[in-house]
C-alpha positions in Angstrom: 141.8 53.2 14.0 140.9 53.1 17.7 143.6 55.1 19.8 143.9 52.3 22.6 145.3 49.9 19.7 147.1 52.5 17.6 149.1 54.1 20.6 150.5 51.1 22.2 151.3 49.5 18.7 153.1 52.8 17.6 155.1 52.8 20.8 155.9 49.1 20.5 157.4 49.7 16.7 159.4 52.8 18.1 160.9 50.7 20.8 161.5 47.8 18.6 163.2 50.1 16.1 165.3 51.9 18.7 166.3 48.5 20.6 167.3 46.8 17.4 169.0 50.0 15.8 166.9 49.1 12.6 166.2 52.9 12.3 168.2 56.0 12.8 166.9 58.5 15.3 165.6 60.6 12.7 164.2 57.5 11.0 162.4 56.6 14.2 160.9 60.0 14.4 159.5 60.1 10.8 158.3 56.5 11.3 156.2 57.4 14.3 154.8 60.5 12.4 154.0 58.1 9.4 152.3 55.5 12.0 150.0 58.4 13.2 149.1 59.2 9.8 148.1 55.4 9.1 146.3 55.4 12.5 144.1 58.5 11.8 142.2 56.4 9.1 139.1 54.7 10.7 140.2 51.4 8.9 142.8 49.4 10.6 144.0 47.9 7.4 146.4 50.7 6.7 148.2 50.6 10.0 148.5 47.0 9.8 150.0 47.1 6.3 152.7 49.5 7.7 153.4 47.2 10.5 153.4 44.1 8.4 156.0 45.7 6.0 158.2 47.2 8.7 158.2 43.7 10.5 158.8 41.6 7.5 161.2 43.9 5.8 163.4 44.1 9.0 163.1 40.3 9.3 164.5 39.5 5.7 167.0 42.3 6.3 168.5 40.2 9.0 168.5 37.1 7.0 172.2 36.0 6.8 173.1 39.4 7.4 176.8 38.6 7.7 176.8 36.9 4.4 175.2 39.7 2.6 177.7 42.1 4.2 180.6 40.3 2.6 179.0 40.4 -0.9 179.2 44.2 -1.2 181.1 47.2 0.2 180.0 50.3 1.9 181.0 53.7 0.4 183.3 54.2 3.4 185.4 51.1 2.3 184.1 48.7 5.0 181.7 45.6 4.3 178.4 46.4 2.9 175.1 45.1 4.1 172.1 47.2 5.0 172.5 49.4 8.2 169.9 51.4 10.2 167.4 52.8 7.7 167.2 56.6 7.6 164.1 59.0 7.7 164.7 59.5 3.8 164.2 55.7 3.4 161.2 55.5 5.6 159.5 58.0 3.4 160.6 56.5 0.2 158.7 53.4 1.2 155.5 55.0 2.9 155.4 58.5 1.7 153.0 57.9 -1.3 150.9 55.6 0.7 150.6 58.3 3.5 149.3 61.0 1.0 146.8 58.5 -0.5 145.6 57.5 3.1 144.9 61.2 4.0 143.3 61.6 0.6 141.0 58.6 1.2 140.3 59.7 5.0 139.0 63.2 3.5 136.8 61.3 1.1 135.2 59.1 3.8 134.6 62.1 6.0 132.9 63.8 3.2 130.8 60.8 2.1 129.9 59.9 5.7 128.7 63.6 6.4 126.4 63.2 3.2 125.1 59.9 4.4 124.9 60.9 8.0 126.6 57.8 8.8 129.5 57.3 11.5 132.9 56.2 9.7 132.9 53.1 11.7 129.7 51.8 9.6 131.6 52.3 6.2 132.8 49.1 4.4 134.4 48.9 1.0 132.2 48.1 -1.8 133.4 46.3 -5.0 134.0 48.8 -7.8 134.5 51.9 -5.6 137.3 53.8 -4.0 140.2 53.1 -6.4 142.5 55.0 -3.9 142.3 51.8 -1.7 143.9 49.9 -4.5 146.5 52.5 -4.8 147.4 52.2 -1.0 147.6 48.6 -1.0 149.7 48.6 -4.4 152.4 50.8 -2.7 152.9 48.4 0.2 152.6 45.3 -2.2 155.4 46.9 -4.4 157.7 48.0 -1.6 157.5 44.7 -0.1 158.4 42.8 -3.0 161.2 45.3 -3.5 162.4 44.5 -0.3 162.2 40.9 -0.3 163.7 40.8 -3.7 166.8 42.8 -2.9 167.4 41.3 0.6 166.8 37.6 -0.3 167.8 37.8 -4.1 171.4 38.8 -3.1 171.8 35.3 -1.5 171.1 33.5 -4.9 173.6 30.8 -5.7 173.6 32.1 -9.4 174.7 35.5 -10.3 172.3 37.9 -11.1 171.6 39.2 -14.8 171.3 42.9 -15.7 167.7 43.5 -16.8 168.5 46.6 -18.8 171.2 44.9 -21.1 170.5 43.5 -24.4 172.0 40.1 -23.5 170.8 40.0 -19.8 174.6 39.6 -18.9 175.9 38.4 -15.5 176.7 41.1 -13.0 178.1 41.0 -9.4 175.5 40.7 -6.6 174.1 43.9 -5.6 174.3 45.6 -9.0 171.4 48.0 -9.7 169.1 46.4 -12.3 170.4 42.9 -11.5 167.6 40.2 -11.2 167.6 36.4 -10.4 165.1 33.7 -10.3 165.5 33.7 -6.4 164.9 37.5 -6.0 162.1 37.6 -8.4 160.2 34.7 -6.5 161.1 36.4 -3.2 159.5 39.6 -4.5 156.3 37.9 -5.4 156.2 36.2 -1.9 156.7 39.7 -0.3 153.7 40.9 -2.4 151.7 37.8 -1.3 152.1 38.6 2.3 150.7 42.1 1.7 147.8 40.6 -0.3 146.9 38.4 2.5 147.1 41.1 5.0 144.8 43.3 3.0 142.4 40.3 2.7 142.3 39.6 6.5 141.6 43.2 7.3 140.0 45.2 4.4 136.3 45.9 5.3 135.0 44.2 2.4 131.2 44.8 1.7 129.6 41.3 1.8 127.7 40.1 -1.1 124.5 40.5 0.7 125.0 43.8 2.6 124.3 47.4 1.4 125.5 50.7 2.6 122.5 53.0 3.4 121.0 52.3 0.0 124.0 53.8 -1.7 125.3 50.5 -2.9 123.4 47.4 -3.8 125.2 44.5 -2.4 122.8 41.8 -3.1 124.9 40.3 -5.8 128.7 39.8 -6.0 130.7 42.2 -8.1 131.4 39.8 -10.9 127.7 39.3 -11.2 126.9 43.0 -11.5 126.5 43.8 -7.8 128.7 45.6 -5.4 129.5 42.9 -2.9 132.6 40.9 -2.5 132.2 37.1 -2.7 134.9 34.5 -2.5 135.7 34.7 -6.2 136.2 38.3 -6.0 138.6 38.1 -3.0 140.4 35.2 -4.8 140.9 37.5 -7.8 142.0 40.3 -5.5 144.7 38.3 -3.7 146.1 37.3 -7.2 146.1 40.8 -8.6 147.7 42.4 -5.7 150.4 39.7 -5.6 151.0 40.0 -9.3 151.1 43.7 -9.1 153.4 44.0 -6.3 155.6 41.6 -7.7 155.9 43.5 -11.1 156.9 46.5 -8.8 160.2 44.8 -7.7 160.7 44.3 -11.7 160.2 47.9 -12.3 162.3 48.9 -9.5 165.3 46.8 -11.2 164.5 48.4 -14.5 164.6 51.8 -13.0 167.7 51.2 -11.0 169.5 49.6 -14.0 168.6 52.7 -16.2 168.8 55.7 -13.9 171.0 54.7 -10.8 174.7 54.3 -11.2 176.4 50.9 -10.2 179.8 51.6 -8.8 182.3 48.7 -8.6 185.5 48.6 -6.7 188.1 47.3 -9.2 190.2 45.6 -6.6 187.6 43.5 -5.2 185.1 43.3 -8.0 182.3 44.0 -5.4 179.4 46.6 -5.9 179.9 49.8 -3.5 176.5 50.6 -1.6 175.9 54.2 -0.8 175.1 55.0 2.9 171.4 55.4 3.5 170.6 54.8 -0.1 172.5 57.8 -1.2 174.7 58.0 -4.3 178.1 56.3 -4.1 180.8 59.0 -4.6 183.3 58.0 -7.4 185.9 60.7 -7.3 187.7 62.3 -4.6 186.4 59.4 -2.2 188.5 57.6 0.3 190.6 54.8 -1.2 191.6 51.5 0.5 194.7 51.5 2.7 196.2 48.8 0.4 195.9 51.0 -2.7 199.3 50.5 -4.8 198.7 52.7 -7.8 197.0 56.1 -8.6 194.4 54.5 -10.9 190.8 55.0 -9.5 189.4 52.1 -7.8 185.9 53.1 -8.4 184.2 52.5 -11.7 180.6 53.1 -12.9 179.6 50.0 -14.7 176.0 50.9 -15.6 173.3 53.5 -15.1 173.0 57.0 -15.7 173.7 58.2 -12.2 170.5 60.4 -12.3 168.8 59.0 -9.1 170.0 57.7 -5.9 168.3 54.4 -4.6 165.7 56.3 -2.5 164.5 58.3 -5.5 164.3 55.2 -7.5 162.1 53.6 -4.7 159.8 56.8 -4.6 159.3 56.7 -8.3 158.6 53.0 -8.4 156.0 53.4 -5.5 154.4 56.3 -7.2 154.2 54.4 -10.5 152.7 51.4 -9.1 150.3 53.3 -6.8 149.0 55.4 -9.6 149.0 52.5 -11.9 146.9 50.4 -9.6 144.5 53.4 -9.2 144.4 53.9 -13.1 143.7 50.2 -13.6 140.9 49.9 -11.0 139.5 53.1 -12.3 139.4 51.8 -15.8 138.0 48.3 -14.9 135.3 49.6 -12.6 134.5 52.7 -14.8 135.2 55.2 -12.2 136.2 58.7 -13.3 139.6 59.8 -12.0 138.1 63.3 -11.1 135.7 61.7 -8.8 138.6 61.0 -6.3 139.4 64.6 -6.0 135.9 65.9 -5.7 
C-alpha cells in the first residue's frame, strides 16, 4: 500500500481512537502496529478491511450505549457496557489476519521475483492464493461477532442458550446466548466486509493474464482463472454466509468454554473488564449486601477461556477453515502456501 495513503490514514485512526477513548493507550499502540503490518502489503484491501472493521465496530458499540450499559454489570459492580478496548482485544480480532497478511506478502515477493514483476502489477486470479480467503474470513467473522453481540443484546426477545438441549431463555449478555436480531446483525456485519472485499480486491478480469502464468481468457466457473460477475456474486454470498457462521461459532464456543456469571441480586450478567474472566470468589460485593451468601454464580460454561481467548479461537478456526475450503474447491495443495 502506498505510504502517502497509509501514513495519514493510520494517524487519523490513532487520533480518532484517542479522541473518542475507544481504545486504551496500550490498545492504541498495538492498533497502530497492526495497521503498519496491514499497510506493508502492496494491496490496499487488507488495510481497508482493518479500517472498515474498526469504524463499523466502534459505531455499533455506540448504538444505544446507555441502554446496553443497564442490561449488564461490570465486574467492579458498576453498570456494564463495552468500554475502551485493550491491546489484547485488538490482537484477538486482528492477530490471526496479521500473521496471514505477512505470510501472503512473503509469497507475493517470492512470486514476483520469480516472474520479474513489480508487486503493483499483481492481481488475484480465480482459484489461487487461499490465504486471501483466510484473511477476508477473519474480518468477516470478527465483524459478524461484533455486530451480533453489540446489536443482539438490544433484542426485545430474550436470547436462547445455543449450547442447551432445549435452547432455554437466558439473560442478555450470556455467553452462548443467541437471538434472531443478533444473528441477522452478524450476517449484516459480514456482508459489509464482503462488499469491501468486492470493491478493493485486485480481481483478475476474465480477459486478463498474468505474465503467462494464469490464463484468464475465461471466467473461473468456465475453467479459466478470471473473475466474472458470477464469480464475484458467489464470492460475496460465500463471505457473508461464512462470516455470519463465525458469530454462531463464537456463541457456541463461548457457551461451552467461557463462564457466564450472574449477579443473584439483580439477575444481570457480569462482564469482565477488557474481556477477562469474571472473579466469582473474593470479589467486591455490592454495598447493599445483606447476607453472607455469594452474590455471583456461574450459570453456564466451563470457565476455561475468557472472552478474548474465545475470539482468537473463533477467528483462527474461521480463517483456517476458509483456507481449507478454498484449497479443496480450487485443488490447491496446502503445502504450496508455505513453499
